[in-house]
N, C-alpha and C positions, 0 to 999 in steps of 0.2 A: 258321259253320254247316257241318255235314257230313251229307250224306245217306248213311246207313249201308247203303242198298241199292245204292250206286254205289261199286264197288271203287276207282275212280280217285280219288274224293273222300276215301275212307278213307286211301288211300296218301298223298295230298297232305297230309292232316292230320298224319299221323305223320312225313312228311318235314319238315314245318314244325317239329314238336316237336324232331326231331333237329337241325335247323339252328339252332334257337334255344337249346336246352339241352344237346344231345348225349346225353341219357339221359332215362329216365322212371322214377320211383319208384312212382307211384300211378296207377291207372286206375279211375275210378268210372263204371260203366255204369248209367245211370239213364234208360232210355228204353223205351217200349213203344207199340204201336199195334195197334188192331183197328178195322175199320169199325164204326160205331155199330150198323148193322143186324145185325151178327154177334154183338152183345153182348146182344140181346134175343130173345125168342121161343124156339122150339125149337132146341136145339143142333144137331140133325140137319139143320136147314135152312141151316147155314153153307155158304156157297158155297166151291167149290174155291179160287177166287182169294182170297177173304177169309181162308180157312185159311192159305194160303201166305203171304199178306201178314203176317198176325199172327205166324206162326212166323219169318219172315225178319227182320222188324224187331225183334221182342221177344226172340227167342232166338238165332238165327244171328248176329246182330250182335255178341253177346258173343264168339263164336268168332272172327269176323273181326278184331275189335278186339284180342283177346288175341294173335292171330297177328302183328299189326303191332307190338304192344307188346313182345313177347318179346325181339326183338333189342336193344331200347332199355333193357331192365331188366338191365343188365350186372352189377349187384351185387345182384340180387334185387329184389323189389318186392311190391306188393300190388294185387290186382284185386278190386274189390267191386262186386256188382250188387244191384239191388233187385228183390225178388220179393214174392209175396203168398200167403196161405193158400189162395187159390183154385187154386193149383198142386198141392195135396195133398187138398183137400176140395171138394166141389161147393158153389159159391156162386151163389145166384140172380143172373141177369143178368150173369154173368161169362163164361160159355160158352167160346168159342174162346180167350179170354185165359187161362183156366185151363189149357188144353192148352199154350199158349205158356209159361206160368210153370213148368209141370211139366218141359218140355224145358229151360228156362233153368236150373232147379235141377240137372238131370243134367249140363248143360254145366259147371256149377260143379265137380262131382265129377270129371268126366273131365279138365277143364283142370287141376284141382289135382293129379291124378295125373301128368299129363304135365309140368307146369311145376315141380313140386316140386323135382326135382333141381337146378334152377337157382335155388333159393331164392325162387321166385315163388309167393306164396300167393294162392289164389282162394277167396273166400267170398261168401255172399249174406246180405242182410238181408231178412227177411220182416216188413215193417211192418204194423201194423194200419191200418184205414181212416183217412185224414186228408183233411180238406177241401182239395182242390187242384183246379187246372184239369183235370188228367188224370182225377181221380176223379169229376168231375162228369159224365163220359161214361158212367159205370156207373149204370144205372137202379137206383133205390132206395138210393142211397148214404147218404142221411140216415137211412133206416131201419136200415141196417147200422151206422152210427155210434152211433145210439141203443141198438141191441142190444148192442154192445160195452160201452157205458157201463153197461148193466144187468147184464151177465154176467161181464165180465172181473174178475179178482180185485182189480185196482186201481180198478175202477168208473169208468174214464175211457178215452178214447182217448189215443194218444201224440201228441206234437208233432213238427214237422219238426226242431226242435233235438235232440230225443231220438234221432231216427233219425240225424241228423248226428253226434251224439256216439258212437253205435255204430259208424258208419263210421270216425270218427277212431280209435277203439280198434282196429278191425280193420286199419287201415293203419299203426298204430304198432308199435313194438317190444314193447309190452305183449302183443300177440297174435302174437308171433314163432313160437309153436308151434301156431297155429290155421290149418288150411287144409281146404278141401273141406266147409265147414260152412254151414248156414243158421241164422242167429241170429234168433230171433223177438223183435222189439221191438214188442209189441202189448198191453202192460199185462197179460200173462198169459193173454190170450184163448185162445191155441192149446191150452193144457192142459185146458180145460174140456170135459167130456163132453156137457153139456146146458146 
C-alpha cells in the first residue's frame, strides 16, 4: 500500500520498484477520493479541506507519481489514468470530484507535453459508470447506469474488462503515437447531445 498524500511513501514505493526491476515501463493511476459529504448537496457547500483533499488525492497524485516514474522509464513508457465525464460536464452528485477530474485531465496534457521528448506517453481513459465499490459512493449511481443503458448508442454500460482492454491498448506499441489524449470508453455515451 502507498498513501499518495505521503511523499515518503511514494518515494519508498518507487525505490522498491527500482530495486526489484531497475526500470518501469507502465504506470496505471487508478485512484480518487472525495469525502462523501462533498459529493452531495450544493457544490458551493464543499469545504476547503474537502476540496483540497479531493484535488490532492485524485489529481495531484498523478503528478507526483509521474515525477517518480520518469527516471525509471529509461526507454520510454506509458502512463494511463482513469477519469470520468464529470470532469467536462456537470454530473449530479459528483460535485468536487468533477473538479478533481477536470484537473486530472489537464495534468494528462501537461505531463504528455513534458514527458514526450523522453518517449513517455501520458493518456487518460474516461470510462462510463460501472458498478464498483468506488462508484457506490456516488449518489444515484444506479440511476446513472440505467440512463447510460437507455441513451448510449450501444445501449449498455461498459465492463471492467473493456476498460482494461483500452488500458492495454494505450500501454502497448499499438498506441505508440498516442499521447495527451482522453479515450472515452463509455458505449458512446459522451457523443450524445440529449
